[in-house]
Backbone as CSV, one residue per row, in Angstrom:
resi,resn,N_x,N_y,N_z,CA_x,CA_y,CA_z,C_x,C_y,C_z
1,UNK,-156.781,-87.109,-215.066,-157.086,-87.578,-214.005,-156.292,-89.128,-213.821
2,UNK,-155.171,-89.482,-212.852,-154.647,-90.725,-213.194,-155.599,-92.041,-212.512
3,UNK,-154.913,-93.226,-212.915,-155.453,-94.595,-212.537,-155.536,-94.818,-211.270
4,UNK,-154.721,-94.143,-210.528,-154.999,-94.170,-208.767,-155.691,-93.257,-208.400
5,UNK,-156.408,-92.423,-208.950,-157.474,-91.524,-208.298,-158.562,-91.995,-208.378
6,UNK,-158.935,-92.155,-207.286,-160.214,-92.611,-207.116,-161.489,-91.758,-207.371
7,UNK,-161.223,-90.877,-207.806,-162.682,-89.769,-208.134,-162.952,-90.152,-209.359
8,UNK,-164.393,-89.738,-210.167,-165.072,-89.908,-211.113,-165.521,-88.463,-211.597
9,UNK,-165.169,-88.649,-213.022,-165.826,-87.338,-213.807,-167.201,-87.387,-213.923
10,UNK,-168.042,-86.107,-213.360,-169.451,-86.332,-213.529,-170.095,-86.215,-214.882
11,UNK,-171.075,-87.279,-215.635,-171.825,-86.990,-216.697,-172.553,-85.715,-216.835
12,UNK,-172.150,-84.933,-218.050,-173.245,-84.102,-218.112,-174.637,-84.239,-217.781
13,UNK,-174.908,-83.057,-217.045,-176.243,-83.226,-216.673,-176.479,-83.787,-215.316
14,UNK,-175.571,-84.137,-214.894,-175.490,-85.077,-213.582,-175.459,-84.236,-212.058
15,UNK,-174.697,-83.066,-212.379,-174.418,-82.142,-211.400,-175.784,-81.584,-210.967
16,UNK,-176.546,-81.171,-212.152,-177.798,-80.538,-211.720,-178.523,-81.427,-210.961
17,UNK,-178.876,-82.470,-211.365,-179.518,-84.001,-210.587,-178.989,-83.870,-209.037
18,UNK,-177.702,-83.703,-208.634,-176.927,-83.947,-207.560,-177.125,-82.490,-206.379
19,UNK,-177.356,-81.800,-207.231,-177.599,-80.203,-206.769,-178.865,-80.220,-205.974
20,UNK,-179.811,-81.013,-206.847,-181.425,-80.786,-206.433,-181.384,-81.903,-205.546
21,UNK,-180.797,-82.775,-205.519,-181.080,-83.615,-204.495,-180.617,-83.198,-203.303
22,UNK,-179.517,-82.467,-203.562,-178.532,-81.872,-202.013,-179.614,-80.885,-201.205
23,UNK,-180.270,-80.340,-202.483,-181.167,-79.134,-201.869,-182.733,-79.734,-201.295
24,UNK,-182.945,-80.879,-201.677,-183.789,-81.187,-201.063,-184.420,-81.197,-199.345
25,UNK,-183.550,-82.011,-198.923,-183.774,-81.518,-197.446,-183.784,-79.991,-196.690
26,UNK,-183.209,-79.252,-197.405,-183.192,-77.796,-197.039,-181.767,-76.666,-197.922
27,UNK,-182.033,-75.486,-197.526,-181.390,-74.485,-198.074,-179.647,-74.797,-197.696
28,UNK,-179.219,-74.819,-199.002,-177.513,-74.501,-198.538,-176.825,-73.679,-199.226
29,UNK,-175.822,-73.113,-198.898,-174.848,-72.189,-199.303,-174.205,-72.836,-200.429
30,UNK,-173.396,-72.763,-201.799,-172.448,-73.223,-202.513,-171.595,-73.910,-202.106
31,UNK,-170.606,-73.381,-201.288,-169.741,-74.428,-200.750,-170.170,-75.320,-199.981
32,UNK,-171.178,-75.334,-199.025,-172.009,-76.422,-198.274,-172.845,-77.639,-199.264
33,UNK,-173.188,-77.096,-200.601,-173.695,-77.728,-201.686,-172.430,-78.727,-202.070
34,UNK,-171.340,-78.203,-202.507,-170.234,-79.052,-202.984,-169.817,-79.946,-201.919
35,UNK,-169.588,-79.631,-200.979,-169.268,-80.562,-199.213,-169.984,-81.545,-199.261
36,UNK,-171.408,-81.293,-199.729,-172.043,-82.558,-199.155,-172.129,-83.380,-200.490
37,UNK,-172.176,-83.452,-201.550,-171.846,-83.916,-202.696,-170.454,-85.110,-202.644
38,UNK,-169.696,-84.089,-201.878,-168.163,-84.899,-201.939,-168.299,-85.641,-200.751
39,UNK,-168.930,-85.389,-199.590,-169.137,-86.402,-198.852,-170.236,-87.492,-198.692
40,UNK,-171.234,-87.185,-199.252,-172.021,-88.203,-199.836,-171.417,-88.985,-200.523
41,UNK,-170.688,-88.844,-201.294,-169.867,-89.584,-202.280,-168.967,-90.505,-201.918
42,UNK,-168.483,-90.311,-200.747,-167.215,-90.662,-200.255,-165.858,-90.369,-200.836
43,UNK,-166.136,-88.999,-201.316,-165.264,-88.390,-202.103,-164.686,-88.746,-203.469
44,UNK,-165.557,-89.567,-204.125,-165.681,-89.807,-205.684,-165.653,-88.807,-206.599
45,UNK,-166.797,-88.255,-206.104,-167.160,-86.851,-206.563,-166.712,-85.807,-206.177
46,UNK,-165.798,-85.021,-206.786,-165.204,-83.678,-206.489,-166.122,-82.474,-207.331
47,UNK,-166.486,-81.537,-207.001,-167.464,-80.644,-207.515,-166.353,-79.447,-207.318
48,UNK,-166.254,-78.621,-208.335,-165.117,-77.694,-208.749,-166.081,-76.173,-208.867
49,UNK,-165.567,-75.051,-208.435,-166.623,-74.197,-208.034,-166.580,-73.676,-209.980
50,UNK,-165.933,-73.890,-210.741,-165.985,-73.716,-212.209,-167.312,-74.171,-212.731
51,UNK,-167.421,-75.643,-212.133,-169.026,-76.104,-212.443,-170.012,-75.959,-211.623
52,UNK,-169.933,-75.783,-210.228,-170.877,-75.746,-209.638,-171.626,-74.102,-210.171
53,UNK,-171.135,-73.104,-209.767,-171.755,-71.659,-210.114,-172.606,-71.368,-211.263
54,UNK,-172.253,-72.075,-212.309,-172.936,-72.078,-213.749,-174.245,-72.963,-213.781
55,UNK,-174.036,-74.181,-212.844,-175.220,-74.993,-212.779,-175.811,-74.521,-211.854
56,UNK,-175.677,-73.913,-210.705,-176.289,-73.011,-209.822,-177.184,-71.978,-210.541
57,UNK,-177.006,-71.323,-211.368,-177.139,-70.078,-212.065,-177.877,-70.851,-213.221
58,UNK,-177.948,-71.852,-213.778,-178.597,-72.614,-215.015,-180.171,-72.786,-214.119
59,UNK,-179.601,-73.701,-212.990,-180.972,-74.013,-212.315,-182.271,-72.863,-211.556
60,UNK,-181.060,-71.748,-211.296,-181.855,-70.799,-211.150,-182.975,-70.132,-212.619
61,UNK,-182.427,-69.946,-213.609,-182.775,-69.542,-214.648,-184.266,-70.881,-215.399
62,UNK,-183.986,-71.524,-214.723,-185.259,-72.747,-215.243,-186.219,-72.639,-213.900
63,UNK,-185.999,-72.083,-213.336,-187.223,-71.802,-211.862,-186.758,-72.939,-210.985
64,UNK,-186.129,-73.856,-210.816,-185.764,-75.003,-210.175,-185.449,-74.635,-208.723
65,UNK,-184.596,-73.337,-208.431,-184.295,-73.151,-207.338,-184.115,-71.744,-207.199
66,UNK,-184.226,-70.913,-206.168,-183.880,-69.631,-205.738,-182.976,-69.385,-204.969
67,UNK,-182.279,-68.069,-204.836,-181.317,-67.954,-204.293,-181.338,-66.697,-203.231
68,UNK,-181.146,-66.339,-202.134,-181.609,-65.940,-201.369,-180.370,-65.415,-200.446
69,UNK,-179.640,-64.066,-200.102,-178.620,-63.919,-199.121,-178.771,-64.503,-197.641
70,UNK,-178.156,-64.556,-197.412,-177.791,-65.035,-195.779,-176.321,-65.028,-195.177
71,UNK,-175.916,-65.484,-193.862,-175.020,-65.315,-193.380,-174.520,-67.057,-193.030
72,UNK,-173.504,-67.470,-193.561,-173.124,-69.071,-193.258,-172.748,-69.186,-191.533
73,UNK,-172.108,-70.379,-191.443,-171.896,-70.611,-189.978,-170.476,-70.135,-189.752
74,UNK,-169.980,-69.486,-190.930,-168.700,-68.695,-190.555,-168.774,-67.324,-190.033
75,UNK,-170.075,-67.289,-190.139,-170.816,-65.695,-190.043,-170.244,-64.489,-191.194
76,UNK,-170.000,-65.116,-192.447,-169.965,-64.370,-193.736,-171.227,-64.559,-194.947
77,UNK,-171.521,-63.711,-195.322,-172.349,-63.160,-196.440,-172.334,-64.468,-197.279
78,UNK,-173.544,-65.428,-197.858,-173.160,-66.029,-198.873,-175.008,-65.995,-199.382
79,UNK,-174.702,-66.831,-200.379,-176.433,-66.787,-201.369,-176.620,-68.230,-200.781
80,UNK,-177.439,-68.541,-200.381,-178.413,-69.650,-200.112,-179.386,-70.159,-201.027
81,UNK,-179.440,-71.267,-201.490,-180.067,-72.016,-202.811,-180.845,-72.741,-201.888
82,UNK,-182.383,-72.869,-202.675,-183.297,-73.890,-201.934,-184.291,-73.914,-203.272
83,UNK,-184.747,-75.309,-203.073,-185.667,-75.872,-204.476,-186.885,-74.785,-204.013
84,UNK,-187.613,-74.949,-205.331,-188.785,-74.375,-205.577,-189.743,-75.534,-205.870
85,UNK,-191.178,-75.106,-205.562,-192.147,-76.266,-206.044,-191.600,-76.903,-207.341
86,UNK,-191.540,-76.216,-208.316,-191.076,-76.760,-209.598,-189.913,-77.736,-209.620
87,UNK,-188.675,-77.068,-209.023,-187.416,-78.044,-208.634,-187.705,-79.294,-208.110
88,UNK,-188.738,-78.886,-207.091,-188.688,-80.378,-206.110,-189.603,-81.651,-207.501
89,UNK,-190.576,-80.899,-208.214,-190.920,-82.109,-209.006,-189.966,-82.100,-209.995
90,UNK,-189.180,-81.638,-210.710,-188.066,-81.906,-211.330,-187.058,-82.656,-210.759
91,UNK,-186.777,-82.892,-209.605,-186.341,-83.676,-209.024,-186.712,-84.880,-208.924
92,UNK,-187.890,-85.286,-208.907,-188.503,-86.503,-208.975,-188.610,-87.171,-210.313
93,UNK,-188.700,-86.397,-211.686,-188.537,-86.674,-212.626,-187.189,-87.067,-213.138
94,UNK,-186.028,-86.136,-212.567,-184.578,-86.278,-212.741,-184.317,-87.789,-212.442
95,UNK,-184.781,-87.829,-211.040,-184.337,-89.018,-210.474,-184.917,-90.260,-210.847
96,UNK,-186.080,-90.258,-211.420,-186.781,-91.332,-212.614,-185.769,-91.919,-213.755
97,UNK,-185.630,-90.533,-214.480,-184.743,-90.941,-215.267,-183.443,-91.812,-215.340
98,UNK,-182.638,-90.891,-214.207,-181.146,-91.707,-214.092,-181.645,-92.718,-213.573
99,UNK,-182.595,-93.040,-212.553,-183.129,-94.779,-212.090,-183.023,-95.825,-213.414
100,UNK,-183.692,-95.144,-214.500,-183.903,-95.938,-215.562,-182.623,-96.233,-216.461
101,UNK,-181.587,-94.847,-216.484,-180.605,-95.182,-217.036,-179.528,-95.789,-216.554
102,UNK,-179.363,-95.799,-215.569,-178.329,-96.604,-214.683,-178.862,-98.161,-214.410
103,UNK,-180.169,-98.511,-214.355,-180.490,-99.878,-214.602,-180.219,-100.163,-216.138
104,UNK,-180.367,-99.405,-217.133,-179.922,-99.755,-218.723,-178.389,-100.176,-218.598
105,UNK,-177.815,-99.473,-218.250,-176.434,-99.483,-218.128,-176.018,-100.863,-217.173
106,UNK,-176.712,-100.870,-216.249,-176.075,-101.806,-215.299,-176.245,-103.637,-216.266
107,UNK,-177.624,-103.602,-216.747,-178.141,-104.799,-217.722,-177.220,-104.591,-218.664
108,UNK,-176.665,-103.856,-219.243,-175.653,-104.031,-220.755,-173.999,-104.397,-220.124
109,UNK,-174.108,-103.992,-218.964,-172.815,-104.180,-218.229,-172.436,-106.087,-217.728
110,UNK,-173.738,-106.126,-217.257,-173.814,-107.572,-216.494,-174.301,-108.661,-217.738
111,UNK,-174.885,-108.163,-218.662,-175.247,-109.000,-219.771,-173.660,-109.325,-220.455
112,UNK,-172.839,-108.376,-220.730,-171.528,-108.619,-221.118,-170.603,-109.488,-220.585
113,UNK,-170.609,-109.111,-219.018,-169.677,-110.299,-218.324,-169.985,-111.108,-218.359
114,UNK,-171.571,-111.758,-218.152,-172.076,-113.317,-218.331,-171.930,-113.927,-219.633
115,UNK,-171.644,-113.102,-220.694,-171.689,-113.837,-222.094,-169.968,-113.994,-222.059
116,UNK,-169.216,-113.460,-221.304,-167.582,-113.766,-221.666,-167.348,-114.946,-220.753
């Protein structure tokens, strides 16, 4: 990634949280999940297929999402993913963890800039 590239690499584990959050309003197929994350982040975050599909399989294995066959808006067969009740609870847990982590990092960074 060049210094001119406005995109940011995702921290490990962050993609799972973003997928859960993206699926909170309702089901979506893989491509739509990736595009939603990119759009919501103003294209700062880019989700590659090589990261997305292993994450989706990991979330299925944990019982946080399920996959169902369906037809996409392009009239093509696709797997649609949706949150399970367990996944909805996990989204709350993970969001709380993220908020605490982001707050702690912000406090450290702000205290460093204030002391210089």
